VEXDREN-2710 file (C-alpha; in Angstrom, 1 decimal):
% VEXDREN-2710
k/r/px/py/pz
1/MET/0.0/0.0/0.0
2/GLN/1.3/3.5/-1.0
3/GLU/2.1/5.8/1.9
4/ARG/-0.4/8.6/2.4
5/ILE/0.8/12.2/2.8
6/LEU/-1.4/15.2/3.7
7/VAL/-0.4/18.7/2.7
8/TRP/-1.7/22.0/4.0
9/ILE/-1.6/24.6/1.1
10/ASP/-2.1/28.2/2.2
11/SER/-2.4/31.4/0.1
12/ASN/1.3/31.7/-0.6
13/LEU/1.0/28.4/-2.6
14/THR/4.4/27.2/-1.8
15/TYR/3.2/23.8/-0.8
16/PHE/1.5/23.4/-4.1
17/GLY/4.9/23.7/-5.8
18/ILE/6.5/21.3/-3.2
19/SER/3.6/18.8/-3.9
20/SER/4.3/19.0/-7.7
21/SER/8.0/18.1/-7.2
22/LEU/7.3/15.5/-4.5
23/LEU/5.1/13.4/-6.7
24/GLU/7.8/13.4/-9.4
25/LYS/10.3/11.9/-6.9
26/TYR/8.2/9.8/-4.6
27/ASP/5.4/7.1/-5.2
28/CYS/2.8/8.1/-2.6
29/GLU/-0.8/9.1/-2.3
30/LEU/-1.0/12.8/-1.8
31/TYR/-4.0/14.6/-0.2
32/ALA/-4.4/18.3/0.3
33/ILE/-6.2/21.0/2.4
34/TYR/-6.4/24.3/0.6
35/ASP/-6.8/27.4/2.9
36/ILE/-7.4/29.9/0.0
37/VAL/-10.0/32.4/-1.0
38/ASP/-12.8/32.2/-3.6
39/LYS/-11.3/33.0/-7.0
40/PRO/-8.0/30.9/-6.8
41/LYS/-10.2/28.0/-5.9
42/GLU/-11.6/27.8/-9.5
43/TYR/-8.0/27.0/-10.8
44/PHE/-7.2/24.5/-8.1
45/GLU/-10.5/22.6/-8.5
46/LYS/-9.6/21.9/-12.3
47/GLN/-5.7/21.9/-12.2
48/LYS/-3.9/18.9/-13.6
49/ASN/-0.4/19.7/-12.4
50/VAL/-0.7/17.7/-9.2
51/GLU/-2.8/14.7/-9.0
52/PHE/-4.1/14.7/-5.5
53/GLU/-6.1/11.7/-4.3
54/LYS/-8.6/14.0/-2.6
55/SER/-8.6/17.7/-1.8
56/TRP/-10.6/19.8/0.7
57/PHE/-11.1/23.5/0.7
58/TYR/-11.0/24.9/4.1
59/HIS/-13.7/27.5/3.6
60/ASP/-16.1/25.0/2.0
61/LEU/-15.9/23.0/5.2
62/LEU/-17.2/26.0/7.0
63/SER/-19.9/27.0/4.7
64/LYS/-22.6/26.6/7.5
65/ALA/-20.4/27.5/10.4
66/GLY/-21.4/30.5/12.5
67/LYS/-25.0/30.1/11.6
68/THR/-26.1/27.5/14.1
69/GLU/-25.8/27.2/17.9
70/PRO/-22.5/25.7/19.0
71/ASP/-22.6/22.2/20.7
72/ILE/-20.9/23.1/24.0
73/SER/-20.9/19.5/25.1
74/PHE/-18.8/18.6/22.1
75/LEU/-16.4/21.4/22.6
76/LYS/-15.9/20.5/26.2
77/ARG/-15.2/16.8/25.2
78/PHE/-12.8/18.0/22.5
79/GLU/-10.8/20.2/24.9
80/LYS/-10.4/17.3/27.3
81/LYS/-9.6/14.7/24.6
82/TYR/-6.9/16.8/22.9
83/GLY/-5.7/19.0/25.6
84/ILE/-6.4/22.1/23.5
85/ASP/-7.7/25.4/25.0
86/LEU/-10.0/26.7/22.3
87/TRP/-10.6/30.1/23.9
88/THR/-6.9/30.7/24.1
89/LEU/-6.8/30.2/20.3
90/ALA/-9.9/32.2/19.6
91/MET/-8.8/35.3/21.6
92/ASN/-5.5/35.4/19.8
93/ASP/-7.0/35.0/16.3
94/ARG/-6.4/38.0/14.2
95/ILE/-10.0/37.7/12.6
96/PHE/-11.9/37.1/15.9
97/ASN/-10.2/39.9/17.9
98/HIS/-9.6/43.6/17.9
99/PHE/-7.5/43.5/14.8
100/ASN/-10.5/43.0/12.7
101/GLU/-12.0/46.3/12.0
102/PHE/-14.8/45.1/9.7
103/TYR/-16.8/42.7/11.7
104/ASN/-17.5/41.8/15.4
105/PHE/-18.0/38.1/15.9
106/SER/-20.4/36.9/18.6
107/THR/-19.5/34.2/21.1
108/ASN/-21.8/31.7/19.3
109/GLU/-20.3/32.5/15.9
110/ILE/-16.8/31.9/17.1
111/LEU/-17.6/28.6/18.9
112/SER/-19.7/27.4/16.0
113/ILE/-16.8/28.1/13.5
114/MET/-14.3/26.3/15.9
115/GLU/-16.7/23.4/16.4
116/THR/-17.0/22.8/12.7
117/GLU/-13.3/23.0/12.3
118/CYS/-12.7/20.5/14.9
119/LYS/-15.1/18.0/13.5
120/GLU/-13.9/18.5/10.0
121/PHE/-10.2/18.3/10.8
122/GLU/-10.8/15.1/12.8
123/LYS/-12.8/13.7/9.9
124/ILE/-10.1/14.5/7.4
125/ILE/-7.3/13.0/9.5
126/ASP/-9.3/9.8/10.2
127/THR/-10.2/9.5/6.5
128/VAL/-6.7/9.9/5.2
129/ARG/-4.7/8.3/8.1
130/PRO/-1.6/10.0/6.8
131/LYS/2.0/8.9/7.5
132/CYS/2.8/12.6/8.0
133/VAL/1.4/16.1/7.4
134/LEU/3.5/18.7/5.5
135/LEU/3.0/22.3/6.4
136/TRP/4.7/25.7/6.7
137/HIS/5.4/27.0/10.2
138/PRO/1.8/27.5/11.5
139/THR/0.9/31.2/11.0
140/LEU/-2.9/31.4/11.5
141/ARG/-5.2/29.9/14.2
142/GLN/-6.7/27.4/11.8
143/ASP/-3.5/25.8/10.6
144/TYR/-2.1/25.8/14.2
145/LEU/-5.3/24.1/15.5
146/PHE/-4.9/21.5/12.7
147/TYR/-1.3/21.0/13.8
148/LEU/-2.3/20.6/17.5
149/ILE/-4.9/18.0/16.5
150/CYS/-2.4/16.1/14.4
151/LYS/0.1/16.1/17.3
152/ALA/-2.5/15.0/19.9
153/LYS/-3.5/12.1/17.5
154/GLY/0.0/11.0/17.0
155/ILE/0.3/12.1/13.4
156/ARG/3.9/13.2/12.4
157/THR/4.0/16.8/11.4
158/LEU/6.9/18.1/9.3
159/ILE/7.2/21.8/9.4
160/LEU/9.5/24.0/7.2
161/ARG/10.7/26.7/9.4
162/GLY/13.5/29.3/9.8
163/THR/16.4/28.9/12.1
164/ARG/17.1/32.5/13.1
165/ILE/20.1/32.4/10.7
166/ALA/19.4/34.0/7.3
167/LYS/18.4/31.6/4.5
168/LYS/19.1/28.4/6.6
169/PHE/15.8/26.4/7.0
170/ILE/15.1/23.2/8.9
171/ILE/12.2/20.6/8.8
172/SER/11.1/20.0/12.3
173/GLU/8.3/18.0/13.9
174/GLU/7.7/20.8/16.5
175/HIS/6.6/24.3/15.7
176/ASN/8.8/25.9/18.4
177/ASN/11.9/23.5/18.5
178/THR/14.6/22.8/16.0
179/GLY/15.7/19.7/17.9
180/PHE/18.9/21.2/19.3
181/GLN/20.4/19.8/22.4
182/LYS/23.6/20.9/24.1
183/PHE/26.6/18.7/23.2
184/ASP/28.3/16.5/25.8
185/GLN/31.0/18.4/27.7
186/GLN/33.7/16.0/26.4
187/ASN/33.2/17.1/22.7
188/ASN/36.3/18.0/20.9
189/MET/35.1/21.3/19.4
190/ASN/37.7/24.1/19.1
191/TYR/35.6/27.0/20.4
192/ASP/38.4/29.6/20.2
193/ALA/38.8/29.1/16.5
194/PHE/35.2/30.1/16.0
195/GLU/34.5/33.8/15.4
196/LEU/30.8/34.5/16.4
197/LEU/30.8/38.0/15.0
198/GLU/32.2/37.0/11.7
199/TYR/29.5/34.3/11.4
200/HIS/26.8/36.7/12.4
201/GLU/28.0/39.3/9.8
202/LYS/27.8/36.6/7.1
203/PHE/24.3/35.3/8.1
204/ASP/22.7/38.2/9.8
205/GLN/19.0/38.3/8.6
206/GLN/18.9/42.2/8.9
207/LYS/21.8/42.7/6.6
208/ILE/21.0/40.1/4.0
209/THR/17.3/41.1/3.7
210/LYS/17.7/44.8/4.0
211/GLY/16.4/46.5/0.9
212/LEU/15.1/43.1/-0.5
213/ASP/11.6/43.2/1.1
214/GLN/9.4/44.1/-1.9
215/TYR/6.1/43.1/-0.3
216/GLN/3.4/45.6/-0.9
217/SER/6.1/48.0/-2.2
218/SER/5.0/48.8/-5.7
219/LYS/2.5/51.6/-6.4
220/LYS/1.9/50.2/-9.8
221/ASP/0.8/46.9/-8.4
222/MET/-1.3/48.6/-5.8
223/LEU/-3.2/50.5/-8.4
224/LYS/-3.7/47.5/-10.5
225/SER/-5.0/45.5/-7.4
226/CYS/-7.4/48.3/-6.5
227/PHE/-8.9/48.4/-9.9
228/LYS/-9.2/44.6/-10.0
229/TYR/-10.8/44.5/-6.7
230/PHE/-13.4/47.3/-7.1
231/PHE/-14.4/46.3/-10.6
232/SER/-14.8/42.6/-10.3
233/LYS/-17.3/40.3/-8.5
234/ASN/-16.4/39.5/-4.9
235/GLU/-18.3/36.7/-3.1
236/ASN/-15.9/36.3/-0.2
237/PRO/-18.0/38.5/2.3
238/ASN/-20.8/36.0/1.9
239/THR/-18.9/32.7/1.9
240/HIS/-15.6/33.2/3.9
241/TYR/-15.9/34.2/7.6
242/THR/-12.5/35.9/7.4
243/TYR/-14.1/38.4/4.9
244/PHE/-17.3/39.0/6.9
245/GLY/-18.2/42.8/6.8
246/ARG/-15.7/43.7/4.1
247/THR/-18.1/45.4/1.6
248/LYS/-16.3/47.3/-1.2
249/PHE/-17.5/50.5/0.2
250/LYS/-16.1/49.8/3.7
251/VAL/-12.8/48.6/2.2
252/LEU/-12.5/51.9/0.3
253/ILE/-13.2/53.9/3.4
254/LYS/-10.7/51.9/5.4
255/TYR/-8.1/52.1/2.6
256/ILE/-8.3/55.9/2.5
257/LYS/-8.2/56.0/6.4
258/PHE/-5.3/53.6/6.6
259/SER/-3.3/55.6/3.9
260/ILE/-3.7/58.8/5.9
261/GLN/-2.9/57.1/9.1
262/THR/0.3/55.7/7.6
263/LYS/1.5/59.0/6.6
264/VAL/0.6/60.8/9.7
265/ARG/2.1/58.2/12.0
266/LYS/5.3/58.0/10.0
267/ARG/5.6/61.7/10.2
268/PHE/5.3/61.5/13.9
269/ILE/7.8/58.6/14.1
270/ASP/10.3/60.6/12.1
271/LYS/9.9/63.7/14.3
272/ASN/9.9/62.1/17.8
273/LEU/11.7/58.7/17.8
274/ILE/15.4/59.0/18.4
275/ARG/18.1/57.8/16.0
276/SER/21.2/57.9/18.1
277/ILE/22.4/55.6/20.8
278/GLY/24.1/57.3/23.7
279/ASP/26.6/56.0/26.2
280/ASN/24.2/55.4/29.0
281/GLN/23.6/51.9/30.5
282/PHE/20.5/50.5/29.0
283/ILE/18.4/47.4/28.5
284/PHE/16.9/46.8/25.0
285/PHE/13.4/45.7/24.2
286/PRO/12.5/45.4/20.5
287/LEU/8.9/45.7/19.7
288/HIS/7.3/42.8/17.9
289/MET/5.3/43.3/14.7
290/GLU/1.5/43.1/15.2
291/GLN/-0.2/41.0/14.0
292/GLU/2.4/38.2/14.2
293/ARG/2.5/34.5/14.9
294/SER/5.4/34.8/17.4
295/THR/3.1/36.6/19.9
296/LEU/-0.4/35.5/19.0
297/LEU/0.5/31.8/18.8
298/ASP/3.9/31.3/20.6
299/ALA/3.2/33.8/23.5
300/PRO/-0.7/34.0/23.8
301/PHE/-0.6/35.4/27.2
302/HIS/2.2/38.0/26.5
303/ASN/1.0/40.0/23.5
304/ASP/0.0/43.3/25.3
305/GLN/3.5/45.0/24.7
306/LEU/2.7/48.1/26.6
307/SER/1.8/46.2/29.7
308/ILE/5.1/44.2/29.3
309/ILE/7.1/47.4/29.0
310/LYS/5.5/48.8/32.1
311/GLN/6.5/45.7/34.0
312/ILE/10.1/46.0/32.7
313/VAL/10.2/49.6/33.7
314/LYS/9.1/48.7/37.2
315/SER/11.9/46.2/37.3
316/LEU/14.7/48.3/36.1
317/PRO/17.8/48.6/38.3
318/VAL/18.7/52.2/39.2
319/GLY/21.1/53.6/36.6
320/PHE/19.6/51.8/33.7
321/GLN/17.3/53.1/31.0
322/LEU/15.0/51.0/28.6
323/TYR/15.4/51.4/24.9
324/VAL/12.4/50.4/22.9
325/LYS/12.8/50.0/19.2
326/GLU/9.8/50.0/16.7
327/HIS/9.8/47.2/14.3
328/PRO/10.4/48.4/10.6
329/SER/7.9/45.9/9.1
330/MET/5.0/47.8/11.0
331/ARG/5.0/49.9/7.8
332/THR/2.8/47.2/6.4
333/ARG/0.4/47.7/9.3
334/GLN/0.1/51.4/9.1
335/TRP/2.5/51.7/12.1
336/ARG/1.0/51.9/15.6
337/LYS/-1.4/54.5/17.0
338/ILE/0.4/57.8/18.0
339/SER/-1.1/57.3/21.4
340/PHE/1.0/54.1/21.8
341/TYR/4.2/56.0/21.1
342/ASN/3.2/58.9/23.4
343/GLU/2.4/56.6/26.2
344/LEU/5.8/54.9/25.6
345/MET/7.6/58.2/25.7
346/SER/5.8/59.3/28.9
347/TYR/7.3/56.4/30.9
348/PRO/10.4/57.4/33.0
349/ASN/13.8/55.9/31.8
350/VAL/12.3/54.9/28.4
351/LYS/13.8/55.9/25.1
352/VAL/11.9/55.0/21.8
353/ILE/14.1/54.2/18.9
354/HIS/13.4/54.9/15.4
355/PRO/12.8/51.8/13.2
356/SER/15.6/52.6/10.8
357/VAL/18.3/52.4/13.6
358/ASN/20.5/49.4/13.0
359/THR/19.7/46.7/15.6
360/ASP/23.4/45.4/15.6
361/MET/24.5/48.8/16.9
362/ILE/22.0/48.6/19.7
363/LEU/23.1/45.0/20.6
364/LYS/26.8/46.1/20.7
365/LYS/26.0/48.9/23.3
366/CYS/23.2/47.3/25.4
367/SER/23.6/45.5/28.6
368/LEU/20.8/43.0/28.3
369/VAL/18.0/42.1/25.7
370/ILE/14.5/41.4/26.8
371/THR/12.1/40.1/24.3
372/ILE/8.8/38.1/24.2
373/THR/10.1/35.6/21.6
374/GLY/12.1/37.7/19.1
375/THR/15.3/37.0/17.2
376/ALA/17.1/39.8/19.0
377/GLY/17.2/37.5/22.0
378/PHE/19.2/35.0/19.9
379/ASP/21.3/37.6/18.3
380/ALA/22.4/39.0/21.7
381/GLY/24.5/35.8/22.1
382/PHE/26.8/36.9/19.2
383/TYR/27.7/40.0/21.1
384/LYS/28.0/37.9/24.4
385/LYS/25.1/39.8/25.9
386/PRO/22.4/38.1/28.1
387/ALA/18.8/37.8/27.1
388/ILE/15.4/37.3/28.8
389/THR/12.4/35.8/27.0
390/PHE/8.8/35.6/28.2
391/VAL/8.2/32.1/26.8
392/GLU/10.1/29.1/25.6
393/THR/11.7/29.6/22.2
394/ASP/13.8/27.5/19.9
395/TYR/16.9/29.2/21.4
396/SER/15.8/29.1/25.1
397/SER/18.4/26.4/26.0
398/LEU/21.3/28.6/25.2
399/GLY/23.3/29.8/28.2
400/HIS/22.9/33.4/27.6
401/VAL/19.0/33.1/27.7
402/THR/16.7/33.2/30.7
403/MET/13.2/32.2/30.3
404/LEU/10.7/33.8/32.7
405/GLU/8.3/31.5/34.5
406/SER/6.3/34.5/35.8
407/VAL/6.3/38.2/35.2
408/SER/7.0/38.7/39.0
409/GLU/10.5/37.2/38.4
410/LEU/11.5/40.1/36.2
411/PRO/13.4/42.2/38.8
412/GLU/15.4/39.3/40.0
413/SER/16.0/37.8/36.5
414/ILE/17.2/41.2/35.2
415/LYS/19.7/41.4/38.1
416/LYS/21.0/37.9/37.6
417/SER/21.1/38.3/33.8
418/LEU/23.2/41.4/34.1
419/ASN/25.7/39.4/36.0
420/ASN/25.7/36.6/33.5
421/ASP/29.1/36.0/32.0
422/VAL/28.2/34.9/28.5
423/SER/30.9/32.6/26.9
424/GLY/29.2/31.9/23.7
425/LYS/30.2/28.3/23.7
426/ASP/26.7/26.7/23.5
427/LEU/25.8/29.3/20.7
428/ILE/28.7/27.9/18.7
429/GLU/27.2/24.4/19.4
430/TYR/23.9/25.6/18.2
431/ILE/25.3/27.0/15.0
432/GLN/27.2/23.8/14.3
433/TYR/23.9/21.9/14.8
434/ILE/22.1/24.2/12.5
435/GLU/24.9/23.9/9.9
436/LYS/24.7/20.1/10.0
437/ASN/20.8/19.8/10.0
438/SER/19.6/22.7/7.9
439/PHE/19.7/23.6/4.2
440/GLU/20.1/26.9/2.5
441/ILE/17.3/28.4/0.4
442/ASP/16.0/31.9/-0.2
443/ILE/12.3/31.5/0.9
444/ARG/11.9/35.2/0.8
445/GLU/12.6/35.3/-2.9
446/LEU/10.4/32.4/-3.6
447/HIS/7.4/33.9/-1.7
448/GLN/8.0/37.2/-3.4
449/ASN/8.0/35.6/-6.9
450/ILE/4.7/34.0/-6.1
451/GLN/3.3/37.3/-4.9
452/ASN/4.6/39.2/-7.9
453/ILE/3.2/36.8/-10.4
454/ILE/-0.1/35.9/-8.9
455/ASN/-1.0/38.4/-6.2
456/TYR/0.0/41.9/-7.5
457/GLY/3.1/42.1/-5.3
458/GLY/1.0/41.0/-2.2
459/TYR/-1.8/43.5/-2.4
460/LEU/-4.6/41.1/-3.5
461/THR/-5.0/37.4/-2.9
462/ASP/-8.5/36.9/-4.2
463/VAL/-7.5/36.7/-7.9
464/GLU/-8.4/34.3/-10.8
465/ILE/-5.2/32.3/-11.6
466/ASP/-4.1/32.4/-15.2
467/GLU/-3.0/28.8/-16.1
468/LEU/-0.1/30.0/-18.3
469/LYS/1.2/32.4/-15.6
470/PHE/1.0/29.7/-12.9
471/ASP/2.8/27.2/-15.1
472/SER/5.5/29.7/-15.7
473/LEU/5.7/30.3/-11.9
474/LEU/6.2/26.6/-11.3
475/LYS/8.9/26.4/-13.9
476/LEU/10.7/29.6/-12.7
477/ASN/10.9/28.3/-9.2
478/LYS/11.3/24.5/-10.0
479/ASN/14.8/24.3/-8.6
480/LYS/13.6/25.7/-5.3
481/PHE/10.5/23.4/-5.2
482/ASP/12.7/20.4/-6.1
483/LYS/15.1/21.2/-3.3
484/LEU/12.3/21.6/-0.8
485/ALA/10.7/18.3/-1.9
486/GLU/14.1/16.5/-1.6
487/GLU/14.6/17.8/1.9
488/TYR/11.1/16.7/2.8
489/LEU/11.8/13.3/1.3
490/LYS/14.8/12.9/3.6
491/LYS/12.5/13.3/6.6
492/ILE/9.7/11.2/5.2
493/ARG/12.0/8.2/4.6
494/ALA/13.4/8.6/8.0
495/ILE/10.0/8.1/9.7
END
């Protein structure tokens, strides 16, 4: 009997390309769940590039969800059976919570949608009985819920994820773990010969990706996508809960509002956020982008960043300031409210840093990095600086990192961390592990190619897919899809 493999394909379509290459190299039965919007669905219902044994469309599964009373007894049994806290997921969902400015979901709607998801996901897994599931690092609530159900049912999940080192990726069975364990103390590694800063310079994500981020950067693509959206039929508000309330008129009003907000907020940022780093002793807290998986999913109880910063300020030793840096990618989210920056600047001992300031310069001068889950906590080790995280991360086991068990530990953890003599030896071990177990690929370029060819540079996902354009996309990126399929095959054969 052929092995069965289930693939989760989201709107960036990378896993469709991987599926195409995988079937060329491996004799298996392939199944797919598509989490895409209405218009691209027409192509994938008829496509012949990949012969899936069976496919499901996520939003079709939910066509009646939200319209009926939820079965509370089922949801209670589900939580107990799988150990999954559904309200934790719901309250951190970017569609169900305050990030959604188009529609307010009722309690019954949320629970009805999640009840349907739970039942349908169980049914699909029990029908396919896959050897493993292939998916991108879970980004949204629905694929994270699917991942959690698979884990609870003992289904192997093979997740393609970054390693905090530019262009180096790993396929892991855990969403927050690369599999790294510290080496035995008797290993023969020559630590003195390894230059951490030289390695960081070569593989620093900030330097390598600086100026390469083309996502939603073309005004031409923006105008084309607007024309396409406003002058074509759009059924998503009626069929996809993620689009509820998004009438074209509301979208137009919101777009005008967001455009004005972006300019006004950026003007405020440029005028008020500092660009120079002084010689004072300071602790560094880099703001996370919102909305972001690393806080919503990885740190569901620590995503109120203002509250966290208040707690840090309360815990500062005398003589230290807190430097808070805005995330440069917030430009794609209209930046934050001016009231957010004003409140930050009103705190004693807080300096708010302009997003253009080089983070490496801050890491060189700071005494400690505090982050919720961010890469700055990892990068601190290259400068032999200590770090504190609020939850477990893929680098938590490194010697320069302290993971908080409770916010009340902050004052004592800061004092201890400031006295932490960081050697960098286990960071070198981590790097050696990544070098051995990862592979190099430019995922950013791949994703941007898909956005440019299919989605108007990232401005519009609900578009009809032109067969010739899509075939050219698969051919253009075939080397990358082949490489990803080969890396997946290594993992599949090892199971």
